[in-house]
N, C-alpha and C positions, 0 to 999 in steps of 0.2 A: 655882139649882135644878135645872137638868138634870144637872149633874154631881153633886148630892148624891144625887139619885134613883138614877142609875146605880151610885153606891157602894153604896147600900142594895140593890138587885138583886144585886150580886156577893156581898153579905154574906149575903143570904137564899139564895142558891144554893149556900152552903157552901164558896165559893171565897175565898181570901185574896187581897186586894187589896194590891198594892205600887205605889209611885209609881215613875215612868220615871227612871232613872238614866242620865246622859250617859256614854258610853264614855270611859276614861280612856287617854290615849296620852303617850309621851315625845315630845319635840321630834323626836328622831332617828327615831321611828316614824312621826309625821305627815308628816315631810318625805320619808320613803321611800315612803310611800303616794302623795303628790302626785307624785313622780317618777315612780312606775309607772304613774300614771293620765295624765300627760302624753306619757310615752314610748308608751303604748298607743294613744292617741288622736290623737297629732300626730308621726307617724313619717313618714319618706320623702317629705317636702314640699319645694316649690320656691318660693323666696320670691325675689322682685326688690325691689333697693333700691340705695340710693347708699353707698358705703363711706365711713366716717369715723372719726375717731380711731384709726386704725391703729397697732399697736403689735406689734413682733415681740420676743418673749423669747428669752432664751439658750437655753431648751431647744428653739428650733425651732417653738414653738407660736405662732399668730397670734391676736390678740384685737381685735376692732374692733365697730363698729356698723353696723347696716343702718338708713338715713333714708328716710322718705318724709313730706315736708311736716313736721309737728310731732311725728312718731311715731318712736320709736327702738326698735330690737330688738338687745339685747347679743347679740354671736355670738363662739364661738370656733371655731378650726380647729387641729386638733391637727398635730403634724410628719409623722405618717404619711400624712396627707390633704394637707397644704400642700406637700410635695415633688413631687406630681403636678400642681401648677399649671403651666399652659403659659407664661402671663404673670403676672408678680408683681403683686399687688395694690396699690393706691394710693389716698390719699384722693380723694374726688370722683368715682371711677370707679363706674358702673352696673354691677351683675353680677346673675346669675341663680345663687342659691346654692341646692344641694340639700343636705338635712339632717334632723334630726330634733329636737324640743324636749326639753331635757332640764334638770334641777335640778341647781346645783351645791351640794352638802349643806353645805360647811363656811360657806358664806354665807347659804344659804338663799334663792337667787335663781336665777331661771331663765334659760336661754340657748339659743340655737339652735345646735347642733352642727353645723358645716358640713363635708360630706363631700367636696363638690367645688364648684367656683365657676366660671361663664363670664361673660366681660365683655360688657356689652352696649353700650359706648361711654361716652363722658364724661358725668359727673353734670352736675347743674344747675349747682353752683357752678363746677366747671371750665369749662362752656360759657360761664357768664355771664363768668368771668375772660378766657378767649380773645376772646370779642367786644369786651369792653372793651379788651383790650390792641390788638386789630387797629384799632379806631376810633381810639384816641388816636395810634397809631403813624401812621395815614393822616394825621392833623392835624400830624404833625411834633413832637408833644410829646416823643419819645423821641430826637430826631435828636442824633447825636453833637456838631453845630456848637454847639448851645445848651448843652453843658454847660461848666461853669466850672471853672477849676482852683481847688484849695484853697489858701489861704494859706499860705506857708511857716512863718511863726512866729506861729499866732493866740494871742492873748492873752484873748479873751473868747468862750466856748464857750457855746452853749444846748443843753440836751438835753431833749426831749419824751419822757417815759416815764412809767411807774408808780413813784411815789417808793419804795414797799414792797418792791419786787421785789430779786432778787439781781443783776439787769442793771446797775442804776445803781451798784451797790457795785463790782462788778468794773470797770466802766468809770471810776470814780474812782480805784480802786486803780493801774489802769495810766496814767492820765493824771497823778497825782501823783508817780509813780515816774519817768516820761519827763521831765515837764518841771513840777516844782514853780514855785509862784505863778501858776497859772493862774486867771483869773476865770470861774467856772463858775456858771450859773443854770438850774435845773431847773424845767420847767413840768409840774407833776403832771397826769397825763391817763390816762384809762382806755385800754388797750391791747387789750381784748377785750369784745365784747358790745355790748349795745344802747348807743347814745349815744357809743361810743369814738370812731367815726371824727369825729364833730362836735367832740369835745375835742382831738382832734389837729389838726383844721383851725385850731381858735381858738388852739391853741399856736403855729403857724405864723404867723398873723396877729397874734400879741402880739409876736413877734420882728420881724415886719416894721414893725409901726407904732411900735416903740420904737427900732429901727436901733441896738441895741446889741452884738448878738452879731457875730463874724467868721465863724462856720460854725455852723450848725444841725445836730443829729443827732437822727434819728428811731428810737428803740431798743426793742426787744422781744426776749424769748427765744423759743426754737422753740415749735412746736405743730402742730396739724393745720390741714388748709385752712380748716374753720371758725374755729379760733382766730385764724389770721392775717387773717380776711377784712375785717377794719377798715382793713388797709392795701391793700385792693384797690378802695377808694373813688373814684370819679371826682373828687369836689369835692376830696379829699385830692391827688390826683394835680395837678389845677389849681393848689392852693396851692402845692404844692412848686415848680411851674414859676413861679408869679409871686413866689416869694420872692427878696428882692434880694441875698441872701447865698447861697453855696454850701451845698448841702443833702446830707447823708450819709445814707443809708437803710442802718440795722443792725438788720436785721429777721429772726429766726428763726435758722436754722443755715445751714451753706454751701450745702445741696441746696434749700433755701426760697426761692422766687421770688414777689414780690408786684409789682403795679403800681407801689408806691412805689418799689421798687428800680430800675424803668426810667425813671422820671420824674426821679429823684434826679441829682443832679450825680456821684456817686460812690455804688456799692454795696459795702457790707464785708461780708464772709463773717458775722461774727458782732460784737456789740457790743463786745467785747473788742478785735477786729480794728480795728474802725472807732476806738477810742482811741489804737492804734498808729499808724494811718494819719495821723490829723488833726494830731497834734503830733510834732517831732522828738524825738530821744532827746538832751536837753540833755548829758548826761554825755559822750556820744559826740562832741557839738560840741565841747564843751570840751577834751577829750582831742586832738582834731584840731587846735585851735587852740593849745594849749600845744605839741604836737610841732612845729608851723610856728615858733613863737616860738623853740623850742629851736635848731631847724636854722638859722633866720636869725641868731640871736646866734653860733652857732658859725661861720658863713661870715664874718661881719663880724670876729670876733675873728681868725680865721685871716688875712683880708687884712689886717689892721692889723699883726699879729705879723709877716707876711711883709715887709711895707713897711718896718718898724721895724728888722728884720734887715738888710735891703739898705742902707739908709741909714746905719745903724751901723758897717758894714764900710768905707763910704767914708771914714770918719775925717775928716771935715770939720764943724768946729764951727759954721761958718756954716750949714752944711745942717743941722746938727741943730738949731740955733735957728729956721731957717725951718721945719723939720719940726714942731717943737713948736706953733709958730704954726698951721702947716697942719693938724695934728693937732686943735687947738683948734676950728679953723674946721670941720674935716670932723666933729668931734663935735658940734658945733651944727647942722651940716647933717644928720648923722646922726639927731639926735633930730626935726628936722623930717621925715626921709625914714621914720623909724620910724612917726611919727604917721601920715604919710600913707599908709604901707603897711598900717599896722593898720585903718585907714579903707578902704582899697581892698580889703584880704583880707575885711573884714567884708562890704563890697557884693558882692565875688566870690563868697562862700560862701552869701550869700543867693540870688545868682543860680544857682549851683550846686544848692543845696537847691529851689529853685523848678523847675528842669530836672529835678532828680530826682524831684519829685512829678508833673511831666507825664509823665516817661518810665514812672513805675511806673502812672499812670493809662492812659497808652497800651497798656502789657502787660496790665493787667487786660481792657482793651477787645478787644483782639487775640487770637482764638482761632485757632491756626493748624489746628486740627483741622477746622473748618469749611472752610478753604481746601483742605485736602488731600483732604477729602471731595468738594468741588466739582471739583477737578482730577481726583481719581480717577473721578467719575462722567463728566466731559468726556472723559478717556482712553477710559472703556469706550465711550462713544458713538462716538469715533473709531476705536476698534479694530472696533466692529460696522460702521461705515461702510467701513472698509477692506477688511475681510473680504467685504461685499457686492460692493465694486468688484472685488476680485479674482475672486469668483466670476463676474461679468458678464463681465470680461474673459477669464477661462478658457472660458466659455461661447462666447463670439465666436470664440475661437481654435480652440476645438474644431470648430464649424461652418465655419470657413474651412479648417481642415484637412481635412475630411470632403469639402467642395467640392472641393478642388484634388486629393484622392486620388481622388475619382470621374473628375474631369477626366484625370488621369494614367492611370488605368486605360483608359479611353476611348480615349486616344491611344497605348497600347501596341503596337506591331507585333507582339507575340507573340499578342495577343489576335485579330489578323486573321488570323495563320497558323492558328490554332485553327479557324478557319471553312473550311479547304481552301486558303488561298493559299499561295504559297511565295515566297521571296525567292532570285533566282538571281544569282550573281557568277562572273566569268570567273577565270581563272589568278592574276591580280594583284589579286583582291579588289575589281574594279570592278563597280558594280551593272548587271546586264544589263536592260534595260527594254524592247528592241525586237529583231525578228527581225535586223534589219539589222546588229545590233550583235555577231553572232557569225559564224563562219566554219566550214566542215566540219572535223570532227576536232579542234574547239576543246575542250579540258577546262573543264567548269563544276563548280560547287559549288551544290547546291540545298538550301536551309534550310527546313525544315519545323517545325511545332509542337513536336516532342519530338526534334529533331536535325537534322543535315545528311547528305547523300550525294553522292559525286560522279557526274557524268554527261558524255558525251561528244555533241557535235553530229555528227550522221550525214551530213546534206546542209543546204545552205543554201537560201535562199529561192528 
């Protein structure tokens, strides 16, 4: 009723009433308006948050998120600004970022353009990682003494990973190429997100309860600190330590480290590298055995040929008959020796392979850079101490020198002469200290502070 009465009033006043029409805009026009509004109202801001999902593009631009609890702010830092960073950004780092809110028009998504970033210390995830690492290390969970060597020729391998990822396919390709005929069981588990840590622990418990595998591998591809957080679970670390067979951690890339890496018996840089570490290259082993067999056969044939030629030259029929009998017995013994040698070579090769695995493991654990750094730091401390000791000794020597110099100056007879005294000697250079020591007409020499002059005694005492 009110609306209709208003319309009638407009018509009676002679005005033409038109209904309200919304403004028509294209997608580009609307996005541009939103971009201008955000840039005008959210410019030159400082935002504090935790870096996550950091990616460095080939262009030099950095893309990451700033996190605070369950809130995420997408950010971009262009190369012109990123090159002025004093310290590189990393996942889990708390920073104070200055910039403005902008809209990336091709995707219609807003983002925070970071112009500068200042680190504020480790983020919550990184801090939790360090605290758990220190606590478990204090318990001895990461001690090298409890690490077990991998079997030289494992036949049954258990893998705990996501069955749908590229990781498992890469591992299967490497395993089948290096050592065909292996028995492999995959325990499907989430490797990221809620409930993933529990599934990883359940996989370890399954292999522990069934006592089937010779070695167990935890595998996952690379990712941010948040993506790999399931492998920083305390229950998972304790399950790895409690597993009765060796556990290999193959999580992320070579630069990624998790709690599972420290608790495992062996850390592999990548899942594919783990597959190469846990099984030998059977083609190389076969080639080595074949080469040994050929060398042994050549040596035996050479020995027999030399002996046969020696006996043949003797020209003794009886010796030849005895030789044939001897050769037959030697041939039979050779068969026994060949069988024993093959068995011994197999055992020896197994021992050598085990030593190779142990040496490889020891090489992975040994990082000479830390030893050199410690020696360099110790050398610096010794150099500082030596410099300080030298300065102290020099100070003491200087003070001793000054003291002796003062005493020498006090004892200098020339200083006494400067006060008016003189030194008198006779013609033979003897010191004259009393009147009775001279006679009339004796010639004397008198030395004062600036030189000497001759004198003659006029009369005696």
